[in-house]
N, C-alpha and C positions, 0 to 999 in steps of 0.2 A: 382236607379238613380245615387247614388254616385259611385257605382262600375263601371257603364257605363262611367261616366265622367273620372274616373281614367284610365280605359282601353283606352279611346279615347286619353287622354293625353300621355299615354305611347306609343301609336301607332304613334302619331305625333312626339314624340322625336325620335323614331326609324327611321321614314322617314327623319327627319332632319339630322340624323347621316349618312344616306346612300346617300351621295352625289356622283354623278357619275363622277365628275371631280377629278382625283387623284392629280392634281397640287394644289388644294386648301387646306388650313390647315383644319384639323378636329376640331370639337368642343370637349372640354374637360369636363368631369364630375368629380367633386371633384379634382381640379388641385393640391390641397395641397399634394396629394399622389404622384404626379410627381415631384413637386418642393417643398421639405420640408422646413419648416420654420427654424429649427435648422441647424447648420453647420454640414456637413458630417465629418466623423471621420478623413479622411486624407486631408481635405480641409484646406486652409490657414485661419487663424483666427486673425483678428486685435485686439482682446480683450485679448489675452494671451501674456505673456512676450516673449516667443520664437516664436510666430506667428503660432503655431500649435494648432489644435483642440484636437487631441489625446494626452493626457498628461501622463507622467510617474507617478506611484504612489509615494507618499512621502517615504523617507528613513525609514525603519523599519515598513512599513505597512504590515499587515497580511491579506491575502485573506480570505474572508468569508468561514467558514467551515474548515479552515486549522489549525491544531494544530502544533505550531512551535516545532522543535526538536533542542535543544541547546547543541548538543554534536557533536564533530568532529569525524574524521575517524581514529584517532590514537589509539594505545593500551591503553594509559592512559585515553583517553576519554571513551573507552569501559569499562574499570574498574570503572570509575566514574559513568557511567550509571548503572553498576551492583550494586553499593552501593546506588544510589539515586532513581532509578526508581522502582515503585511498580505498579502492574497491577490494573487498575481501574475497571476491569470486574470480578465480582465474578464467581466462578465455577458454571456451570449449564449444563443441558443436551443440551440446545440450543446452548450455547457457545462451548461445546465440538463438537457438530455436525458441526457447522460452521468452527471451527478450523481444523477439519479433512478435510472438503471440500477444504478449502484454502490451506492446506498442500499438498493435492493431486494435486491441480491446479498449485501451484507455486514452490513446493519444491521436490516432489517425483521424478521428472525426473532425478535429481542428487542423492538425498538422499535415494531413494527407498521408497516403501509404508510403510515399517516398520522402516525406519530411519537407515538402515544398510549400507548405502553408495553404494547400488547396483541398482541404477536407470537405466532406459533404455539407457541413453546416455553414460553409462560406458560400455566398457573401451575406448571409443573414447576420453573421457576426464578423467583426473586423478580422482580416486575415492575420495570422501570427507570422513572425519572421521565419524565413527559411532556416531549417536545421542543418542544411549542408552549405550555408554561406560561411564566409570567413569568420564572422563574429562567433558563430556557434562552434566552429572548428577550434578556435583559440581558447574556448572556455575549458578549464580543468574539469576532470570527471567529477570531483567533489562539488563543484559549483552546479553542474547539471543535476546531480543528485539532490542538491538543496532546492533547486527550482522545482523539481518534481515533488519534493516533500512539502515545501512551504508555498509554492506558487510564485508568480511574478507578473506584475501588471494585471492584465485582464485574465490571465490564467489562474484558476483557483488551485488551492493546495490539493494534492492527491495522496498525501501521506496516510489518510484514513482509508483509501481504497486500494492502494498498491503496497504490498509488504516490502520491507527493505531489500530483500534478496531480488525481487522482481524489478525494483527501481535500478539496482546496479546492472541487471541484465538488460534493461531498456537502454542504459548508457552504452553498453557493449553493442547493442543493435544500432544505436545512433552512430557510433563510430564506424560500423560496417557500412551504413548508408553513405556516410561522408566519403569513405574510400571508394565506394562504387560510383559516386558522382564524379570522380576524377579530380585532377588537380585544379586549383583555382586559376582563372585567367589572369594574365599579368595586369598590374595596375596601369591605367593610362596615365600619360604625363599630365601634370596639373595644367589647367587652363591658363593661358597668358604666358607660358614659358616656352622656350624653344630649346631644342637639343644643344648640348655643349658642342663647340667646334671640335673637329677631329684633330688629334695631336699627331706627333710623328709615329707613335706606335700604331695609330689607326690608318696610316697611309697618307695623312694630311700634312699640311705645312705648319711649322711652329709659329 
């Protein structure tokens, strides 16, 4: 009986909504969804100081989920980042796998899959320095994180594309590539110099 009553009521509502005269206003169901109670984002608002509903965030506000990066783009700031920043992500197989995936997605097109500066966009663009060379091996982790975030030279900043956690994992993958490349070759003697004469301990004469 109850179901029949609800069906009859629904049928009556449907008939009431199907008015044949298109010039008459229609009946609204749940009108709050059409005319909302709160102010619209871009509507004028007499309750705010500037008369706008959409307000700017206060100075210094940090968006939820965003980690602030208090380092500029200068060489001095990059060196300071190298001294102060330490990776919060411990080494693990999962971090290494994610670092490799992020490197291939964001870095390999220029740096190449092994970090040798032979990515597919080369030679249309100037080749970047090798990431397994001595200079890159001597850079602190925080300095590399800064380069990824702010960019360096022709390399643009990637802070807007790569989240901080993935940047640190890319650093881990970079260190793994450097270890896989093996030890650096010994430095050749400077041009114009000759080896020092052998002493008594070397089997020579004093």
